[in-house]
N, CA, C and O atoms as a MOPAC input file, in Angstrom:
PM7 MOZYME 1SCF
protein

 N     51.48500 1    14.76700 1    14.60600 1
 C     52.48100 1    14.96000 1    15.63100 1
 C     53.89100 1    14.72700 1    15.08600 1
 O     54.81300 1    15.45900 1    15.44600 1
 N     54.07700 1    13.72400 1    14.22500 1
 C     55.39600 1    13.45400 1    13.65300 1
 C     55.83000 1    14.61000 1    12.76800 1
 O     56.98400 1    15.03500 1    12.82900 1
 N     54.92200 1    15.12600 1    11.94300 1
 C     55.25500 1    16.25700 1    11.07200 1
 C     55.67600 1    17.46100 1    11.90600 1
 O     56.62500 1    18.16100 1    11.55300 1
 N     54.97500 1    17.70400 1    13.01000 1
 C     55.32500 1    18.82900 1    13.87500 1
 C     56.73900 1    18.63900 1    14.44000 1
 O     57.52200 1    19.58800 1    14.49200 1
 N     57.05800 1    17.42500 1    14.85800 1
 C     58.39800 1    17.14800 1    15.39800 1
 C     59.46600 1    17.37800 1    14.33600 1
 O     60.53400 1    17.91200 1    14.63700 1
 N     59.19200 1    16.98300 1    13.10700 1
 C     60.14700 1    17.17900 1    12.01500 1
 C     60.30700 1    18.66400 1    11.71000 1
 O     61.42600 1    19.15100 1    11.54800 1
 N     59.19100 1    19.38300 1    11.63200 1
 C     59.25000 1    20.81700 1    11.31900 1
 C     59.90000 1    21.62800 1    12.42800 1
 O     60.57300 1    22.62200 1    12.15400 1
 N     59.70800 1    21.22000 1    13.67500 1
 C     60.21300 1    21.98200 1    14.81000 1
 C     61.63400 1    21.59900 1    15.22200 1
 O     62.20000 1    22.21600 1    16.12500 1
 N     62.21100 1    20.60300 1    14.58000 1
 C     63.55100 1    20.15700 1    14.98000 1
 C     64.58300 1    21.24100 1    14.70400 1
 O     64.41300 1    22.07200 1    13.81200 1
 N     65.63900 1    21.21500 1    15.47500 1
 C     66.72200 1    22.16500 1    15.24300 1
 C     68.04000 1    21.48400 1    15.55400 1
 O     68.10200 1    20.57100 1    16.37900 1
 N     69.07300 1    21.92600 1    14.89900 1
 C     70.41100 1    21.37600 1    15.11600 1
 C     71.07900 1    22.13300 1    16.24800 1
 O     71.09400 1    23.36400 1    16.27100 1
 N     71.62000 1    21.39300 1    17.16600 1
 C     72.33900 1    21.98500 1    18.29200 1
 C     73.82300 1    21.72700 1    18.07300 1
 O     74.24300 1    20.58700 1    17.87700 1
 N     74.60400 1    22.78900 1    18.10700 1
 C     76.04300 1    22.63100 1    17.90100 1
 C     76.87000 1    23.27200 1    19.00800 1
 O     78.09900 1    23.28800 1    18.94000 1
 N     76.20500 1    23.79400 1    20.01600 1
 C     76.88700 1    24.35000 1    21.17700 1
 C     76.30600 1    23.68400 1    22.41100 1
 O     75.09000 1    23.65500 1    22.59500 1
 N     77.16000 1    23.16100 1    23.23900 1
 C     76.71500 1    22.40200 1    24.39200 1
 C     77.30200 1    22.98100 1    25.66600 1
 O     78.35000 1    23.62800 1    25.64400 1
 N     76.62100 1    22.74400 1    26.76900 1
 C     77.13200 1    23.12500 1    28.07400 1
 C     78.05400 1    21.99700 1    28.50400 1
 O     77.60000 1    20.88300 1    28.76200 1
 N     79.33900 1    22.28000 1    28.58200 1
 C     80.31900 1    21.23200 1    28.83000 1
 C     80.12700 1    20.55700 1    30.17900 1
 O     80.41600 1    19.36900 1    30.32300 1
 N     79.65100 1    21.28800 1    31.15300 1
 C     79.46100 1    20.70300 1    32.47500 1
 C     78.25000 1    19.76500 1    32.52200 1
 O     78.15900 1    18.91100 1    33.40300 1
 N     77.33000 1    19.92400 1    31.58200 1
 C     76.13800 1    19.08000 1    31.57800 1
 C     76.52200 1    17.67800 1    31.12000 1
 O     77.16600 1    17.50800 1    30.08400 1
 N     76.13000 1    16.69200 1    31.88600 1
 C     76.46100 1    15.32100 1    31.51000 1
 C     75.21000 1    14.61500 1    30.99600 1
 O     74.08100 1    15.01400 1    31.28000 1
 N     75.44700 1    13.57600 1    30.24800 1
 C     74.37100 1    12.74600 1    29.71700 1
 C     74.41000 1    11.45200 1    30.51900 1
 O     75.44400 1    10.79000 1    30.60300 1
 N     73.28200 1    11.10400 1    31.10100 1
 C     73.24900 1     9.91700 1    31.96000 1
 C     73.31700 1     8.64100 1    31.11300 1
 O     72.98300 1     8.64100 1    29.92900 1
 N     73.75300 1     7.56900 1    31.74900 1
 C     73.79500 1     6.27100 1    31.07400 1
 C     72.40000 1     5.86900 1    30.59700 1
 O     72.24800 1     5.26600 1    29.53500 1
 N     71.39000 1     6.20900 1    31.38800 1
 C     70.00300 1     5.89100 1    31.01800 1
 C     69.58900 1     6.64400 1    29.75200 1
 O     68.92300 1     6.07500 1    28.88800 1
 N     69.97500 1     7.91200 1    29.63300 1
 C     69.66500 1     8.69600 1    28.43300 1
 C     70.37500 1     8.11900 1    27.21300 1
 O     69.79400 1     8.03100 1    26.13100 1
 N     71.62200 1     7.72900 1    27.39000 1
 C     72.37800 1     7.12300 1    26.28500 1
 C     71.72000 1     5.82600 1    25.85700 1
 O     71.55300 1     5.57200 1    24.66400 1
 N     71.34900 1     5.01300 1    26.81800 1
 C     70.68200 1     3.74000 1    26.52300 1
 C     69.38700 1     3.97200 1    25.75300 1
 O     69.10200 1     3.26100 1    24.78900 1
 N     68.60500 1     4.95800 1    26.16900 1
 C     67.34100 1     5.25900 1    25.49300 1
 C     67.57700 1     5.72600 1    24.05300 1
 O     66.84700 1     5.32800 1    23.14500 1
 N     68.59300 1     6.56800 1    23.84200 1
 C     68.92500 1     7.01700 1    22.48900 1
 C     69.35900 1     5.84700 1    21.60800 1
 O     68.95300 1     5.75300 1    20.45000 1
 N     70.18400 1     4.95900 1    22.15700 1
 C     70.63900 1     3.80500 1    21.38300 1
 C     69.48300 1     2.86100 1    21.04800 1
 O     69.41600 1     2.32500 1    19.94200 1
 N     68.58700 1     2.66200 1    21.99300 1
 C     67.41800 1     1.81000 1    21.73300 1
 C     66.56200 1     2.40200 1    20.62200 1
 O     66.08600 1     1.67200 1    19.75300 1
 N     66.36000 1     3.72500 1    20.64100 1
 C     65.57500 1     4.38200 1    19.59400 1
 C     66.27800 1     4.24100 1    18.24400 1
 O     65.63100 1     3.97400 1    17.23200 1
 N     67.58600 1     4.41700 1    18.22900 1
 C     68.33300 1     4.29800 1    16.97300 1
 C     68.24600 1     2.89100 1    16.40600 1
 O     68.15300 1     2.71700 1    15.19100 1
 N     68.27600 1     1.89600 1    17.26500 1
 C     68.22200 1     0.50600 1    16.80100 1
 C     66.83900 1     0.11700 1    16.28000 1
 O     66.69200 1    -0.92200 1    15.63700 1
 N     65.83500 1     0.93400 1    16.54800 1
 C     64.49500 1     0.66700 1    16.02900 1
 C     64.31100 1     1.18400 1    14.59900 1
 O     63.28100 1     0.93500 1    13.97400 1
 N     65.31000 1     1.90200 1    14.08900 1
 C     65.21200 1     2.43800 1    12.73100 1
 C     65.13800 1     1.28700 1    11.72800 1
 O     65.75400 1     0.24100 1    11.93000 1
 N     64.38200 1     1.48400 1    10.64700 1
 C     64.28800 1     0.42400 1     9.64600 1
 C     65.59100 1     0.28600 1     8.85700 1
 O     66.35500 1     1.24100 1     8.71900 1
 N     65.82400 1    -0.91700 1     8.34700 1
 C     66.96100 1    -1.16700 1     7.46400 1
 C     66.52600 1    -2.16700 1     6.39300 1
 O     65.54200 1    -2.88500 1     6.56500 1
 N     67.25900 1    -2.20500 1     5.30400 1
 C     66.92000 1    -3.10300 1     4.20000 1
 C     66.87300 1    -4.54400 1     4.69900 1
 O     67.82000 1    -5.02400 1     5.32100 1
 N     65.78700 1    -5.21500 1     4.42900 1
 C     65.58900 1    -6.61400 1     4.84200 1
 C     65.81200 1    -6.81700 1     6.33400 1
 O     66.13900 1    -7.92000 1     6.77300 1
 N     65.63600 1    -5.74900 1     7.11500 1
 C     65.82400 1    -5.79000 1     8.55700 1
 C     67.21100 1    -6.31000 1     8.94500 1
 O     67.36200 1    -6.99900 1     9.95300 1
 N     68.23200 1    -5.96900 1     8.12700 1
 C     69.58100 1    -6.47200 1     8.36100 1
 C     70.30200 1    -5.76600 1     9.50200 1
 O     71.21400 1    -6.33500 1    10.10100 1
 N     69.90600 1    -4.53400 1     9.80900 1
 C     70.48500 1    -3.75300 1    10.90000 1
 C     72.01800 1    -3.76100 1    10.89200 1
 O     72.64300 1    -4.22600 1    11.84600 1
 N     72.61600 1    -3.25000 1     9.82200 1
 C     74.07300 1    -3.31900 1     9.67900 1
 C     74.81800 1    -2.19000 1    10.38400 1
 O     75.83300 1    -1.71700 1     9.87400 1
 N     74.34400 1    -1.75800 1    11.52200 1
 C     74.96100 1    -0.61700 1    12.17500 1
 C     75.67100 1    -1.00700 1    13.46200 1
 O     75.36500 1    -2.01400 1    14.10200 1
 N     76.61000 1    -0.17900 1    13.79900 1
 C     77.33100 1    -0.26900 1    15.06500 1
 C     77.32100 1     1.13900 1    15.65300 1
 O     77.42700 1     2.11800 1    14.91400 1
 N     77.19800 1     1.24700 1    16.94500 1
 C     77.19200 1     2.53600 1    17.62200 1
 C     78.35600 1     2.57100 1    18.61200 1
 O     78.55200 1     1.63900 1    19.39200 1
 N     79.11000 1     3.64200 1    18.56800 1
 C     80.22300 1     3.82100 1    19.49600 1
 C     79.92000 1     5.06000 1    20.33600 1
 O     79.78100 1     6.16000 1    19.80200 1
 N     79.82000 1     4.87700 1    21.64200 1
 C     79.55600 1     5.98500 1    22.55500 1
 C     80.90800 1     6.52100 1    23.02800 1
 O     81.73300 1     5.78100 1    23.56400 1
 N     81.11500 1     7.81700 1    22.81800 1
 C     82.37500 1     8.45500 1    23.20500 1
 C     82.08200 1     9.47700 1    24.30500 1
 O     81.27500 1    10.38900 1    24.12700 1
 N     82.74700 1     9.30600 1    25.43000 1
 C     82.60300 1    10.24400 1    26.54100 1
 C     83.95700 1    10.74000 1    27.03900 1
 O     84.02500 1    11.52200 1    27.98700 1
 N     85.00900 1    10.29400 1    26.41400 1
 C     86.36900 1    10.63200 1    26.81900 1
 C     86.83200 1    11.90400 1    26.11700 1
 O     86.84800 1    11.96300 1    24.88700 1
 N     87.20400 1    12.91000 1    26.87900 1
 C     87.61900 1    14.20500 1    26.32100 1
 C     88.80800 1    14.06200 1    25.36800 1
 O     88.84100 1    14.72700 1    24.33300 1
 N     89.78100 1    13.21100 1    25.69400 1
 C     90.94400 1    13.01700 1    24.82500 1
 C     90.53400 1    12.46500 1    23.45600 1
 O     91.08100 1    12.85900 1    22.42600 1
 N     89.57200 1    11.55600 1    23.46400 1
 C     89.09900 1    10.98400 1    22.19000 1
 C     88.34800 1    12.03700 1    21.37100 1
 O     88.47400 1    12.07500 1    20.14700 1
 N     87.57200 1    12.88900 1    22.03900 1
 C     86.91300 1    13.99700 1    21.34000 1
 C     87.95900 1    14.85200 1    20.64200 1
 O     87.83900 1    15.16400 1    19.45800 1
 N     88.98600 1    15.22500 1    21.39700 1
 C     90.00700 1    16.12400 1    20.86700 1
 C     90.74500 1    15.50300 1    19.68200 1
 O     91.05600 1    16.20200 1    18.71700 1
 N     91.02800 1    14.21200 1    19.74000 1
 C     91.68400 1    13.52600 1    18.61500 1
 C     90.76100 1    13.50600 1    17.39800 1
 O     91.20900 1    13.72400 1    16.27200 1
 N     89.48700 1    13.24700 1    17.62100 1
 C     88.51500 1    13.19600 1    16.53200 1
 C     88.38900 1    14.55500 1    15.84900 1
 O     88.25800 1    14.63300 1    14.62800 1
 N     88.42800 1    15.61600 1    16.63700 1
 C     88.29800 1    16.97200 1    16.09500 1
 C     89.44900 1    17.28400 1    15.14700 1
 O     89.25300 1    17.95800 1    14.13600 1
 N     90.63500 1    16.80400 1    15.46000 1
 C     91.78300 1    17.08600 1    14.59300 1
 C     91.74700 1    16.27200 1    13.30900 1
 O     92.38100 1    16.65500 1    12.32600 1
 N     91.02700 1    15.16500 1    13.29300 1
 C     90.99000 1    14.27600 1    12.12500 1
 C     89.85400 1    14.63000 1    11.16700 1
 O     90.02900 1    14.54800 1     9.95200 1
 N     88.71300 1    15.01400 1    11.68500 1
 C     87.52100 1    15.20800 1    10.85200 1
 C     87.01400 1    16.64400 1    10.98300 1
 O     86.80100 1    17.13600 1    12.09100 1
 N     86.82600 1    17.29700 1     9.86400 1
 C     86.45400 1    18.72400 1     9.88100 1
 C     85.01200 1    18.98600 1    10.33400 1
 O     84.69100 1    20.11600 1    10.70300 1
 N     84.14900 1    17.99100 1    10.31600 1
 C     82.75900 1    18.20200 1    10.70100 1
 C     82.48300 1    17.81700 1    12.15500 1
 O     81.35100 1    17.47800 1    12.49900 1
 N     83.48800 1    17.86500 1    12.99300 1
 C     83.30400 1    17.47900 1    14.39000 1
 C     83.58700 1    18.62200 1    15.35700 1
 O     83.82600 1    18.38500 1    16.54100 1
 N     83.56100 1    19.84000 1    14.87300 1
 C     83.87300 1    20.99100 1    15.72100 1
 C     82.90100 1    21.14100 1    16.88500 1
 O     83.26900 1    21.71200 1    17.91200 1
 N     81.67900 1    20.64900 1    16.75600 1
 C     80.72400 1    20.76100 1    17.85700 1
 C     81.13100 1    19.91500 1    19.05800 1
 O     80.59300 1    20.09100 1    20.15200 1
 N     82.07500 1    19.00200 1    18.86400 1
 C     82.53400 1    18.16900 1    19.97100 1
 C     83.40100 1    18.93200 1    20.96500 1
 O     83.68600 1    18.43000 1    22.05200 1
 N     83.81700 1    20.13200 1    20.60500 1
 C     84.65900 1    20.89900 1    21.53200 1
 C     83.92100 1    21.20300 1    22.83100 1
 O     84.55700 1    21.39100 1    23.86800 1
 N     82.58900 1    21.25500 1    22.79400 1
 C     81.82000 1    21.53100 1    24.01000 1
 C     80.86600 1    20.39900 1    24.39300 1
 O     80.12700 1    20.52400 1    25.37000 1
 N     80.87100 1    19.30300 1    23.64400 1
 C     79.96400 1    18.18400 1    23.94200 1
 C     80.52900 1    17.31700 1    25.06100 1
 O     81.74500 1    17.19300 1    25.20400 1
 N     79.65200 1    16.72300 1    25.84500 1
 C     80.09500 1    15.80700 1    26.89500 1
 C     79.94900 1    14.34800 1    26.47300 1
 O     80.44000 1    13.44900 1    27.15600 1
 N     79.27500 1    14.11300 1    25.35000 1
 C     79.04600 1    12.75200 1    24.87000 1
 C     78.78300 1    12.80700 1    23.36900 1
 O     78.21200 1    13.77300 1    22.86300 1
 N     79.20200 1    11.77000 1    22.67000 1
 C     78.90000 1    11.65500 1    21.23900 1
 C     78.61400 1    10.19500 1    20.92600 1
 O     79.16500 1     9.29100 1    21.55300 1
 N     77.74700 1     9.98200 1    19.95100 1
 C     77.47900 1     8.63300 1    19.47200 1
 C     77.90900 1     8.59400 1    18.01000 1
 O     77.36700 1     9.31000 1    17.16800 1
 N     78.88800 1     7.74800 1    17.72900 1
 C     79.38700 1     7.58400 1    16.36500 1
 C     78.61900 1     6.42500 1    15.74300 1
 O     78.58400 1     5.32700 1    16.29800 1
 N     78.00700 1     6.67000 1    14.59600 1
 C     77.22400 1     5.64400 1    13.90500 1
 C     78.05800 1     5.10800 1    12.75300 1
 O     78.52100 1     5.87000 1    11.90400 1
 N     78.24900 1     3.79000 1    12.72800 1
 C     79.04600 1     3.14400 1    11.69300 1
 C     78.20200 1     2.07000 1    11.02100 1
 O     77.30000 1     1.50000 1    11.63400 1
 N     78.50200 1     1.80200 1     9.76500 1
 C     77.83200 1     0.72500 1     9.03600 1
 C     78.81400 1    -0.41500 1     8.83400 1
 O     79.93400 1    -0.19900 1     8.37200 1
 N     78.40500 1    -1.60800 1     9.17400 1
 C     79.21300 1    -2.80200 1     8.93700 1
 C     78.64000 1    -3.48900 1     7.70800 1
 O     77.62800 1    -4.18500 1     7.79100 1
 N     79.29000 1    -3.29000 1     6.57100 1
 C     78.77100 1    -3.81700 1     5.31500 1
 C     78.79300 1    -5.34000 1     5.27900 1
 O     78.10600 1    -5.94300 1     4.45400 1
 N     79.56000 1    -5.96700 1     6.14800 1
 C     79.54200 1    -7.44100 1     6.23100 1
 C     78.23400 1    -7.94800 1     6.81400 1
 O     77.85900 1    -9.10000 1     6.59200 1
 N     77.53500 1    -7.09600 1     7.56200 1
 C     76.24100 1    -7.47400 1     8.14600 1
 C     75.08500 1    -7.20100 1     7.19300 1
 O     73.97500 1    -7.69200 1     7.39400 1
 N     75.35100 1    -6.42200 1     6.16300 1
 C     74.30300 1    -6.05100 1     5.20300 1
 C     73.86600 1    -7.28400 1     4.42400 1
 O     74.67700 1    -7.93700 1     3.76700 1
 N     72.60500 1    -7.58800 1     4.50100 1
 C     72.07600 1    -8.69200 1     3.68400 1
 C     71.34700 1    -8.07000 1     2.50900 1
 O     70.65300 1    -7.06400 1     2.65500 1
 N     71.50300 1    -8.65200 1     1.39200 1
 C     70.89700 1    -8.11400 1     0.17300 1
 C     69.60200 1    -8.83900 1    -0.11000 1
 O     69.56200 1   -10.06800 1    -0.16800 1
 N     68.55600 1    -8.08000 1    -0.28400 1
 C     67.22300 1    -8.63500 1    -0.57900 1
 C     67.22200 1    -9.19200 1    -2.00800 1
 O     67.77900 1    -8.60000 1    -2.93200 1
 N     66.59900 1   -10.30700 1    -2.14400 1
 C     66.48400 1   -10.90400 1    -3.49000 1
 C     65.07000 1   -10.73200 1    -3.98000 1
 O     64.74400 1   -11.15800 1    -5.08800 1

């Protein structure tokens, strides 16, 4: 089943702007992301949920790989906090 999900996945880069993502859906996505493995279970990540159109527009002008945000209603920015990274000995 996992292999099928990997093989059948597709990248979506066009969104229906009127479609909203519920807080419950965002919470579920964040919970799934936080279950991902990390070195020594350090979990050095931070997630920023962006739903503000002005912030989308500013991000689009700064980063060339964010053009799909022109029609997105929500984005999750994944950041790594290297201060939280613990090194396995």
